[in-house]
Backbone as numpy.savetxt, mean C-alpha at the origin, in Angstrom:
# Nx Ny Nz CAx CAy CAz Cx Cy Cz
-23.17 17.22 25.96 -22.10 17.72 25.87 -20.81 16.77 25.75
-21.11 15.76 26.76 -20.27 14.75 26.90 -19.97 13.89 25.44
-21.07 13.81 24.84 -20.84 12.98 23.38 -20.21 13.89 22.42
-20.33 15.03 22.53 -19.55 16.09 21.56 -18.11 16.03 21.90
-17.65 16.04 23.36 -16.37 16.19 23.81 -15.55 14.85 23.12
-16.28 13.68 23.54 -15.71 12.45 23.30 -15.54 12.16 21.70
-16.48 12.71 20.91 -16.28 12.94 19.55 -15.13 13.72 19.10
-14.94 14.96 19.66 -13.76 15.69 19.31 -12.38 14.95 19.59
-12.44 14.31 20.77 -11.20 13.65 21.21 -11.02 12.44 20.25
-11.87 11.87 19.81 -11.74 10.63 19.09 -11.26 11.16 17.51
-11.94 12.01 17.04 -11.58 12.62 15.91 -10.23 13.37 15.64
-9.71 13.86 16.74 -8.42 14.54 16.90 -7.15 13.54 17.43
-7.44 12.33 17.50 -6.60 11.39 17.78 -5.53 11.39 16.65
-4.22 10.96 16.81 -3.33 10.66 15.89 -3.59 9.67 14.66
-4.13 8.55 15.20 -4.60 7.52 14.34 -5.55 7.65 13.41
-6.65 8.41 13.82 -7.67 8.89 13.13 -7.29 9.72 11.95
-6.34 10.69 12.21 -5.95 11.83 11.47 -5.07 11.03 10.19
-4.21 10.16 10.76 -3.33 9.31 9.82 -4.12 8.59 9.03
-5.10 7.89 9.52 -6.04 6.96 8.53 -6.85 7.94 7.40
-7.40 9.13 7.89 -7.76 10.19 7.00 -6.65 10.54 5.86
-5.58 10.79 6.29 -4.44 11.08 5.34 -4.23 9.88 4.30
-4.31 8.67 4.89 -3.99 7.59 4.18 -5.26 7.15 2.98
-6.51 7.68 3.62 -7.47 7.42 2.47 -7.31 8.52 1.52
-7.15 9.75 1.67 -6.92 10.80 0.81 -5.70 10.36 -0.26
-4.63 9.99 0.20 -3.30 9.90 -0.46 -3.68 8.24 -1.33
-4.42 7.50 -0.79 -4.78 6.16 -1.30 -5.72 6.25 -2.59
-6.54 7.36 -2.60 -7.36 7.54 -3.72 -6.70 8.30 -4.75
-5.90 9.38 -4.36 -4.76 9.79 -5.23 -3.78 8.83 -5.92
-3.46 8.07 -5.40 -2.52 6.92 -5.73 -3.36 5.91 -6.57
-4.57 5.63 -6.47 -5.45 4.87 -7.03 -5.59 5.51 -8.55
-5.96 6.79 -8.52 -6.05 7.55 -9.95 -4.70 7.35 -10.86
-3.58 7.33 -10.10 -2.26 7.51 -10.81 -2.14 6.04 -11.45
-2.36 5.03 -10.61 -2.22 3.66 -11.03 -3.22 3.39 -12.13
-4.44 3.93 -12.09 -5.43 3.72 -13.18 -5.07 4.36 -14.32
-4.44 5.57 -14.41 -4.05 6.41 -15.58 -2.71 5.42 -16.02
-1.99 4.96 -15.15 -0.90 4.23 -15.65 -1.17 2.98 -16.50
-2.42 2.32 -16.05 -2.77 0.98 -16.62 -3.51 1.66 -18.00
-4.40 2.38 -17.83 -5.30 2.90 -19.16 -4.47 3.57 -20.15
-3.74 4.53 -19.53 -3.10 5.28 -20.74 -1.71 5.02 -21.11
-0.79 4.03 -20.33 0.40 3.76 -20.57 0.47 2.22 -20.98
-0.07 1.36 -20.14 0.22 -0.09 -20.16 -0.85 -0.72 -21.35
-2.03 -0.43 -21.20 -3.04 -1.05 -21.93 -2.87 -0.92 -23.69
-2.68 0.46 -24.07 -2.44 0.63 -25.37 -1.41 -0.17 -26.20
-0.33 -0.38 -25.72 0.83 -1.41 -26.20 0.04 -2.56 -26.22
-0.45 -3.16 -25.05 -0.82 -4.44 -25.03 -2.12 -4.84 -25.94
-2.99 -3.79 -26.11 -4.09 -3.91 -27.20 -3.42 -3.93 -28.59
-2.52 -3.23 -28.83 -1.97 -3.15 -30.05 -1.28 -4.45 -30.42
-0.62 -5.02 -29.33 0.11 -6.35 -29.51 -1.08 -7.49 -29.89
-2.26 -7.24 -29.39 -3.28 -8.15 -29.57 -4.10 -7.88 -30.59
-3.59 -7.16 -31.76 -4.50 -6.62 -32.81 -5.29 -5.64 -32.60
-4.82 -4.64 -31.93 -5.58 -3.23 -32.02 -6.88 -3.29 -31.37
-6.80 -4.14 -30.01 -7.90 -4.37 -29.27 -7.95 -3.44 -28.05
-9.14 -2.80 -27.82 -9.51 -2.09 -26.59 -10.33 -2.82 -25.55
-9.66 -3.22 -24.67 -10.37 -4.12 -23.85 -11.72 -3.53 -23.38
-12.04 -2.28 -23.25 -13.23 -1.80 -22.73 -14.21 -1.94 -23.92
-13.76 -1.99 -25.15 -14.95 -2.35 -26.13 -15.32 -3.72 -26.47
-14.67 -4.66 -25.60 -15.10 -6.08 -25.79 -16.31 -6.36 -25.17
-17.32 -6.94 -25.84 -18.75 -7.16 -25.31 -19.38 -8.06 -26.06
-20.48 -8.92 -25.59 -21.22 -9.61 -26.30 -22.75 -9.16 -26.20
-23.32 -8.85 -27.45 -24.65 -8.51 -27.42 -25.69 -9.50 -27.01
-26.07 -9.64 -25.83 -27.08 -10.81 -25.41 -28.22 -10.71 -26.13
-28.83 -9.34 -26.48 -30.14 -9.36 -27.18 -30.18 -10.05 -28.50
-29.00 -9.92 -29.32 -28.83 -10.62 -30.46 -28.91 -12.14 -30.33
-28.07 -12.48 -29.26 -28.26 -14.08 -28.94 -30.07 -14.27 -28.82
-30.49 -13.49 -28.01 -31.97 -14.03 -27.80 -32.80 -13.93 -29.00
-32.51 -12.81 -29.67 -33.11 -12.76 -31.11 -33.11 -13.65 -31.84
-32.01 -14.27 -32.03 -31.60 -15.37 -32.92 -32.24 -16.48 -32.32
-32.39 -16.50 -31.10 -33.14 -18.05 -30.58 -34.57 -17.72 -30.69
-35.25 -16.38 -30.50 -36.50 -16.19 -30.80 -36.90 -16.26 -32.18
-36.13 -15.85 -32.96 -36.56 -15.93 -34.54 -36.76 -17.47 -35.11
-35.96 -18.26 -34.45 -36.22 -19.55 -34.90 -37.68 -20.19 -34.37
-38.11 -19.59 -33.16 -39.36 -20.03 -32.84 -40.39 -19.01 -33.45
-40.49 -17.77 -33.49 -41.27 -16.79 -34.10 -40.54 -16.02 -35.30
-41.12 -16.32 -36.46 -40.54 -15.94 -37.67 -40.56 -14.42 -37.75
-41.70 -13.61 -37.22 -41.88 -12.26 -37.30 -41.48 -11.53 -36.07
-40.63 -11.97 -35.31 -40.40 -11.16 -34.01 -39.42 -10.08 -34.21
-39.88 -9.07 -33.67 -38.92 -7.82 -33.71 -37.69 -7.72 -32.89
-36.83 -7.29 -33.46 -35.58 -7.20 -32.60 -35.48 -6.50 -31.24
-34.87 -7.03 -30.29 -34.92 -6.56 -28.75 -33.88 -5.27 -28.84
-33.89 -4.43 -27.80 -33.25 -3.44 -27.58 -31.76 -4.09 -27.24
-30.53 -3.56 -27.55 -29.42 -4.43 -27.28 -29.07 -4.36 -25.81
-28.61 -5.27 -25.29 -28.21 -5.55 -23.72 -26.81 -6.22 -24.08
-25.90 -5.76 -23.53 -24.53 -6.12 -23.70 -23.81 -6.65 -22.33
-22.97 -7.68 -22.45 -22.41 -8.15 -21.34 -20.99 -7.59 -21.72
-20.55 -6.84 -20.95 -19.09 -6.22 -21.12 -18.03 -6.91 -20.32
-17.68 -7.94 -20.85 -16.44 -8.53 -20.23 -15.26 -8.15 -20.44
-15.06 -7.24 -21.28 -13.86 -6.41 -21.60 -13.64 -5.35 -20.55
-14.43 -4.83 -19.97 -14.69 -3.89 -18.70 -14.10 -4.54 -17.62
-14.52 -5.84 -17.48 -14.26 -6.55 -16.35 -12.71 -6.97 -16.26
-12.14 -7.35 -17.66 -10.85 -7.59 -17.99 -9.97 -6.60 -17.34
-10.38 -5.34 -17.85 -9.70 -4.13 -17.56 -9.70 -3.77 -15.88
-10.84 -3.96 -15.26 -10.65 -3.83 -13.91 -9.63 -4.84 -13.21
-9.81 -5.98 -13.64 -8.84 -7.00 -13.11 -7.43 -6.60 -13.29
-7.01 -6.13 -14.44 -5.74 -5.59 -14.70 -5.40 -4.52 -13.74
-6.42 -3.57 -13.55 -6.16 -2.28 -12.84 -5.82 -2.82 -11.30
-6.50 -3.84 -10.84 -6.50 -4.20 -9.33 -4.99 -4.82 -9.30
-4.70 -5.65 -10.30 -3.40 -6.30 -10.02 -2.42 -5.64 -10.09
-2.23 -4.62 -10.90 -1.24 -3.58 -10.94 -1.18 -2.54 -9.71
-2.46 -2.17 -9.36 -2.70 -1.36 -8.08 -2.16 -2.36 -6.74
-2.53 -3.58 -6.85 -2.17 -4.38 -5.70 -0.62 -4.53 -5.59
0.14 -4.66 -6.70 1.36 -4.91 -6.88 2.15 -3.64 -6.30
1.61 -2.38 -6.64 2.23 -1.17 -6.41 2.31 -0.99 -4.97
1.05 -1.26 -4.41 1.12 -0.98 -2.99 1.69 -1.99 -2.31
1.92 -3.28 -2.74 2.91 -4.35 -2.15 4.35 -3.70 -2.04
4.79 -3.22 -3.15 6.15 -2.52 -3.32 6.09 -1.41 -2.41
5.37 -0.54 -2.42 5.20 0.46 -1.35 5.40 0.20 0.10
4.58 -0.84 0.51 4.67 -1.37 1.81 5.92 -1.92 2.13
6.47 -2.69 1.14 7.72 -3.37 1.37 8.92 -2.31 1.64
8.88 -1.23 0.72 9.78 -0.28 0.83 9.53 0.30 2.15
8.49 0.75 2.52 8.29 1.46 4.04 8.64 0.68 5.03
8.53 -0.72 4.91 8.98 -1.56 5.97 10.48 -1.64 6.17
11.01 -1.71 4.98 12.54 -1.61 4.88 12.94 -0.28 5.52
12.71 0.83 5.20 13.07 2.14 5.87 12.82 1.90 7.27
11.78 1.59 7.78 11.30 1.41 9.22 12.51 0.49 10.02
12.85 -0.52 9.21 13.87 -1.52 9.91 15.13 -0.90 9.89
15.55 -0.03 8.77 16.66 0.52 8.90 16.78 1.58 10.16
15.68 2.25 10.17 15.80 3.20 11.23 15.77 2.56 12.66
15.22 1.43 12.81 15.29 0.70 14.00 16.62 0.16 14.52
17.34 -0.37 13.30 18.68 -0.94 13.35 19.54 0.17 13.85
19.37 1.40 13.34 20.30 2.60 13.72 20.04 3.04 15.13
18.87 2.92 15.59 18.42 3.30 17.06 18.85 2.14 17.95
18.93 0.71 17.51 19.38 -0.10 18.26 20.63 -0.38 18.50
21.65 0.23 17.65 23.07 -0.08 17.69 23.59 0.44 19.10
24.31 -0.41 19.64 24.84 -0.16 20.95 25.81 1.08 20.82
25.62 2.04 21.94 26.61 3.02 21.95 28.04 2.57 22.22
29.01 3.31 21.72 30.34 2.94 22.22 30.64 2.93 23.65
31.15 1.76 24.33 31.28 1.88 25.62 31.77 3.21 26.21
31.29 3.43 27.16 31.87 4.87 27.84 33.14 4.56 28.63
33.89 5.39 28.63 35.12 5.45 29.46 34.71 5.22 30.70
35.45 4.46 31.42 35.13 4.29 33.02 35.32 5.45 33.71
34.55 5.77 34.63 34.68 7.27 35.17 35.82 7.33 36.08
36.51 8.42 36.13 37.71 8.58 36.84 37.43 8.22 38.54
38.35 7.55 39.10 38.24 7.14 40.53 38.16 8.38 41.29
37.37 7.89 42.39 37.04 9.01 43.27 38.38 9.32 44.22
38.34 10.31 45.03 39.39 10.52 45.93 39.74 9.36 47.06
38.59 8.89 47.46 38.58 7.99 48.22 39.18 6.63 47.70
39.02 6.38 46.41 39.29 5.09 45.64 41.03 5.28 45.44
41.49 6.36 45.16 42.70 6.82 44.98 43.50 6.57 46.32
42.95 7.12 47.13 43.72 6.95 48.56 43.78 5.50 49.02
42.72 4.75 48.89 42.59 3.16 49.30 43.61 2.53 48.21
43.83 2.78 47.02 44.82 2.22 46.08 46.27 2.44 46.65
46.40 3.70 47.01 47.81 4.09 47.58 48.25 3.36 48.85
47.12 3.18 49.51 47.24 2.39 50.85 47.68 1.09 50.72
46.83 0.31 49.63 47.29 -1.13 49.47 48.50 -1.19 48.65
48.92 -0.40 47.78 50.38 -0.53 47.24 51.49 -0.28 48.40
51.21 0.76 49.31 52.19 0.67 50.37 52.17 -0.59 51.30
51.01 -1.20 51.47 51.16 -2.30 52.52 51.64 -3.36 51.60
51.79 -3.60 50.42 52.26 -4.59 49.33 53.70 -4.44 49.67
54.17 -3.40 49.48 55.50 -2.95 49.67 56.45 -3.39 50.81
55.60 -3.20 52.09 56.13 -3.58 53.26 56.25 -5.06 53.51
55.59 -5.91 52.80 55.70 -7.32 53.01 56.86 -7.67 52.36
């Protein structure tokens, strides 16, 4: 039972719950950024590059092999196509770069908000008015003033 109790204590700590929320929000944020890249940014970029869709960029490695084999064996049958999908790799690099930039901006914004909050908390309060003198202090002040007058 001690193990289960320890696990429950661990799982319900604030840090673990915060991390779980962060992972869930991060997954959703990743999907938003992926959609931004695939649906908003890449179509105009592909159009500017001559109606290129990066995901369709590939090299047929089997065709290269068949060309080399056909020189050696005149009657060789063509192989099944094997593709080197370098366009998908380029797409993933663009996705990562944009996602990293968005996360950077988000962290920078959150840090700035945190610093503003700290500055507001650290502002020194207006100096409090000095407390009213006690009856004893008032009496002693009067005695001092009377003694000064007699001199």
